C-alpha positions in Angstrom: -13.5 2.6 6.6 -16.0 4.8 5.0 -17.8 4.4 1.8 -15.5 5.7 -0.7 -17.7 4.3 -4.3 -17.4 7.5 -5.8 -13.9 9.2 -4.6 -12.3 8.2 -7.5 -14.6 9.1 -10.1 -14.1 12.3 -11.4 -10.9 13.8 -13.2 -7.3 13.7 -11.1 -4.4 15.2 -11.5 -1.1 12.4 -13.4 1.5 14.5 -12.3 4.0 12.2 -10.1 4.6 12.8 -6.6 8.2 14.5 -6.8 11.6 13.7 -3.7 10.6 17.0 -2.1 7.3 15.1 -0.7 8.5 11.4 1.2 11.8 13.8 2.4 9.5 14.8 5.6 8.5 12.7 8.6 6.4 9.6 8.2 3.0 10.8 10.3 3.2 13.8 7.7 3.6 11.8 4.8 1.3 8.8 5.3 -1.7 12.0 6.1 -0.8 13.2 2.6 -0.7 9.7 1.0 -4.2 9.7 1.6 -6.4 10.5 -1.7 -3.3 9.6 -4.6 -2.6 7.5 -6.6 -0.3 4.5 -6.6 0.4 3.6 -10.3 2.0 -0.1 -11.0 2.5 -2.1 -14.2 1.5 -5.5 -14.1 1.4 -8.2 -16.8 -2.2 -7.3 -17.7 -2.0 -3.2 -17.7 -1.3 -1.0 -15.7 -3.3 -0.5 -12.4 -4.1 2.6 -10.2 -5.1 2.7 -7.0 -6.6 6.0 -4.8 -4.6 5.0 -1.5 -7.5 5.0 1.4 -5.6 3.4 4.3 -1.7 3.5 5.8 0.5 3.2 8.9 3.1 4.9 9.7 6.0 3.3 10.8 8.7 5.9 12.9 11.4 4.1 12.7 14.9 3.0 15.1 12.2 4.5 18.6 9.3 3.0 17.4 8.5 -0.6 18.9 6.2 -1.6 16.1 9.1 -0.6 13.5 10.7 -3.5 11.7 14.0 -0.7 12.4 13.1 -0.5 15.7 17.0 -0.1 18.0 18.7 0.4 15.1 18.2 -3.1 12.8 19.8 -2.6 9.9 19.5 -5.5 7.9 19.2 -7.0 4.5 15.7 -6.5 4.9 14.9 -3.7 5.9 18.0 -1.8 3.9 15.2 -0.6 1.8 13.7 2.1 4.7 16.9 3.5 5.4 17.5 4.5 1.5 15.9 7.6 0.2 12.3 9.1 0.7 10.3 8.1 -2.0 12.1 3.7 -2.4 10.0 0.8 -2.2 9.6 -1.3 1.1 8.3 -4.7 -0.3 8.9 -7.7 2.6 6.6 -11.0 3.0 4.3 -11.8 6.0 3.3 -15.6 7.2 5.9 -16.5 4.4 3.6 -15.8 1.0 2.1 -12.4 1.1 3.8 -9.5 0.0 3.2 -5.8 2.2 3.8 -3.0 0.6 5.6 0.4 1.9 7.2 4.0 0.9 9.5 4.7 3.1 10.2 8.5 3.7 12.3 11.3 5.0 16.2 11.5 3.7 18.5 8.6 3.2 19.5 7.2 7.0 16.1 8.1 8.8 14.7 5.0 8.8 10.8 6.3 8.2 8.3 4.2 6.0 4.3 4.3 5.3 2.9 0.9 5.0 -0.3 1.0 2.3 -3.1 -0.8 3.9 -5.9 -0.4 1.4 -6.8 1.0 -1.9 -9.8 1.5 -3.9 -9.4 2.0 -8.0 -9.3 5.0 -9.2 -10.6 4.0 -12.6 -13.2 0.9 -14.4 -9.7 -0.2 -16.4 -8.2 -0.8 -13.1 -10.9 -2.5 -11.0 -10.8 -5.0 -14.3 -7.7 -5.7 -13.9 -7.8 -5.4 -9.9 -10.2 -8.4 -9.9 -8.6 -10.6 -13.1 -5.1 -10.7 -10.4 -6.9 -11.7 -7.1 -9.4 -14.0 -9.0 -6.0 -15.4 -10.1 -4.2 -15.7 -6.4 -8.2 -17.3 -5.6 -7.7 -20.2 -8.3 -4.2 -21.2 -7.8 -5.3 -21.9 -3.9 -8.8 -23.6 -5.6 -6.6 -25.6 -7.8 -4.7 -26.8 -5.3 -7.8 -28.4 -3.7 -8.5 -30.2 -6.5 -12.3 -27.4 -6.5 -12.8 -25.9 -9.7 -11.9 -22.4 -10.3 -13.9 -19.5 -10.5 -15.1 -17.3 -13.3 -15.4 -13.8 -13.7 -18.9 -14.8 -14.2 -19.2 -16.2 -11.2 -16.2 -15.0 -8.6 -17.2 -13.9 -5.0 -19.0 -11.1 -4.0 -16.2 -10.6 -1.6 -13.7 -10.2 -4.3 -15.6 -7.3 -5.8 -16.4 -5.6 -2.9 -13.1 -5.6 -1.1 -10.5 -5.7 -3.8 -7.2 -4.7 -2.4 -9.1 -3.1 1.7 -5.8 -5.4 3.6 -1.9 -5.1 2.9 -1.8 -8.8 1.7 -5.2 -8.3 -0.8 -3.5 -4.9 -1.9 -0.2 -6.3 -3.3 -2.0 -9.0 -4.7 -5.0 -7.1 -7.1 -2.3 -4.6 -7.7 0.2 -7.1 -8.9 2.8 -5.9 -6.2 5.4 -8.5 -5.4 9.2 -8.5 -3.3 10.4 -8.2 -6.8 9.0 -4.3 -6.7 11.1 -4.1 -3.4 14.0 -1.4 -2.9 12.5 0.6 -6.8 12.7 4.1 -6.6 9.4 5.3 -7.1 10.7 8.9 -7.8 12.5 7.9 -11.2 10.8 4.3 -12.0 8.4 4.5 -15.1 6.7 1.3 -13.9 6.2 1.4 -10.1 5.4 5.5 -8.5 2.6 7.7 -7.1 0.8 10.7 -8.8 -1.2 13.6 -7.5 -5.3 12.7 -6.6 -8.2 14.1 -5.5 -7.7 16.5 -2.5 -8.5 15.7 0.8 -9.7 17.3 4.0 -8.2 17.1 7.8 -11.9 16.6 8.4 -12.2 13.7 6.1 -9.1 11.8 7.9 -9.7 9.5 10.9 -7.4 8.0 12.6 -6.8 4.6 15.0 -4.5 2.2 16.2 -1.7 0.2 14.0 -3.0 -3.4 13.4 -1.1 -6.5 14.5 1.6 -5.3 16.2 0.5 -6.3 19.6 4.0 -6.9 20.6 5.0 -3.3 20.3 3.9 -2.1 24.2 3.0 1.5 24.4 3.7 2.0 20.9 0.8 -0.5 19.6 -1.8 1.8 21.3 -0.2 5.2 19.2 -3.2 6.3 16.3 -1.0 6.5 13.7 -3.1 4.3 11.6 -5.1 6.9 9.2 -7.6 6.3 6.8 -10.8 7.6 5.2 
């Protein structure tokens, strides 16, 4: 992952992404989501994260997708909804993963959001607070002293949201945010951010889908 520490600096437009943006194929939308800003209202305030890494999941013919072979279940139903619908699911029974459905209703493609960086100083503070809360819940269960803002691990400050699970913790995203129309919602949506040049986008294999046979080798992960 490239050093994006200065990427979020400077003026960014707050114009929200409309349905037309999401009503396209998953590969196109994934690349164009890089540099956009994910916005979520949390109990600590509004948090805004610049999207820096994504993965495309291309529906019923993609062996890496939850909807491969036409699996339309209660869990996967949001993927079949209109582009711009959130799809939040659990992995390992405990960590949330944030996806956005794309294309039009009935075509179950989605983009997994793998990493964001704070779009502003206040968002960075909120992200750190939310990550610290989660860390301290574990420490208390282990009968360890909780961290404070002054002694929190450097790993939290350096890697606030550089993975799907950490992203959701840092932005306060839970299963309660599943199946939200992010085009219409006033609390959970995506805005324009900073322009990204094609030369800045790198591609790689998707992570954690070794079971997907040849689809595991598709270069459908995109990052800055």
